[in-house]
N, C-alpha and C positions, 0 to 999 in steps of 0.2 A: 507313656507311649500307648497308642491305641492298639488294641488287640487285632491281629490280622484275621480277616474272615476268609474262610475257605469257600470258594465258589464251587458249586456243583459242576462237574464235568458233563457237558451235554453229549448225549449219544447222537452220533451222526446217522442220518436217515439215508442209508446206502441205496435202497431202491429208488428213492427220489433223486439222489445224486447221479446214479447211473442213467436214469431217464433223462435228466437234464443234459448230461454229457452226450448221450446218443442224439438228442435234439440239436445240440451244438454241432456235432459232427455232420449230421444230415444237412443243416443249414450251410455250413462251410463248404461241403462237397458241392451242393447245388449252386451256391454263389460262384464258385470257381468255374463250374461247367457253363453257367449262363454267361459269365464274363468272357471266357475263352471262345465260346461259340459266337458271341457278339463281335469280338475282335476279328474272327475269321470272316464273318458275314460282312463286316465293314470293309475289310480288305477286298473281298470279292466285289462289293458294290463300288468301291472307289477305284481300285486298280484293275479289277477284272472286267470292268465294263458292264457289270450287271445292273448298275443303277440302284435307286432306292427300292423299287419293287423287287428286283432280283435279289438284292442283299437281304431284304426282309424274308423272302422265300427261302433263301439259303439258311438264315438263322432259324426259321421254323423247322426246316427239315433236320438241321443239326440237333436242335433240341429234342425233336421226336426220336431221332436215332439214339441220343444220349439217354433218354428215358428208358428205352428198351435194353440198352447195353449196361447202364449203371443201375 
């Protein structure tokens, strides 16, 4: 039988792990914000009678508000 090799236990890089996780949370939060504001702007454009330009302006305003709130 072959002798079993003990592999060294790698030390986890906690600062890098936390930085990656914070980046993931930031990207997830802003992805949700962009998609929700896009859906609201599309509803305003299609059903609210704002049209393409109005829906785009609604989206820009909602993103600007979200930037300062979140």
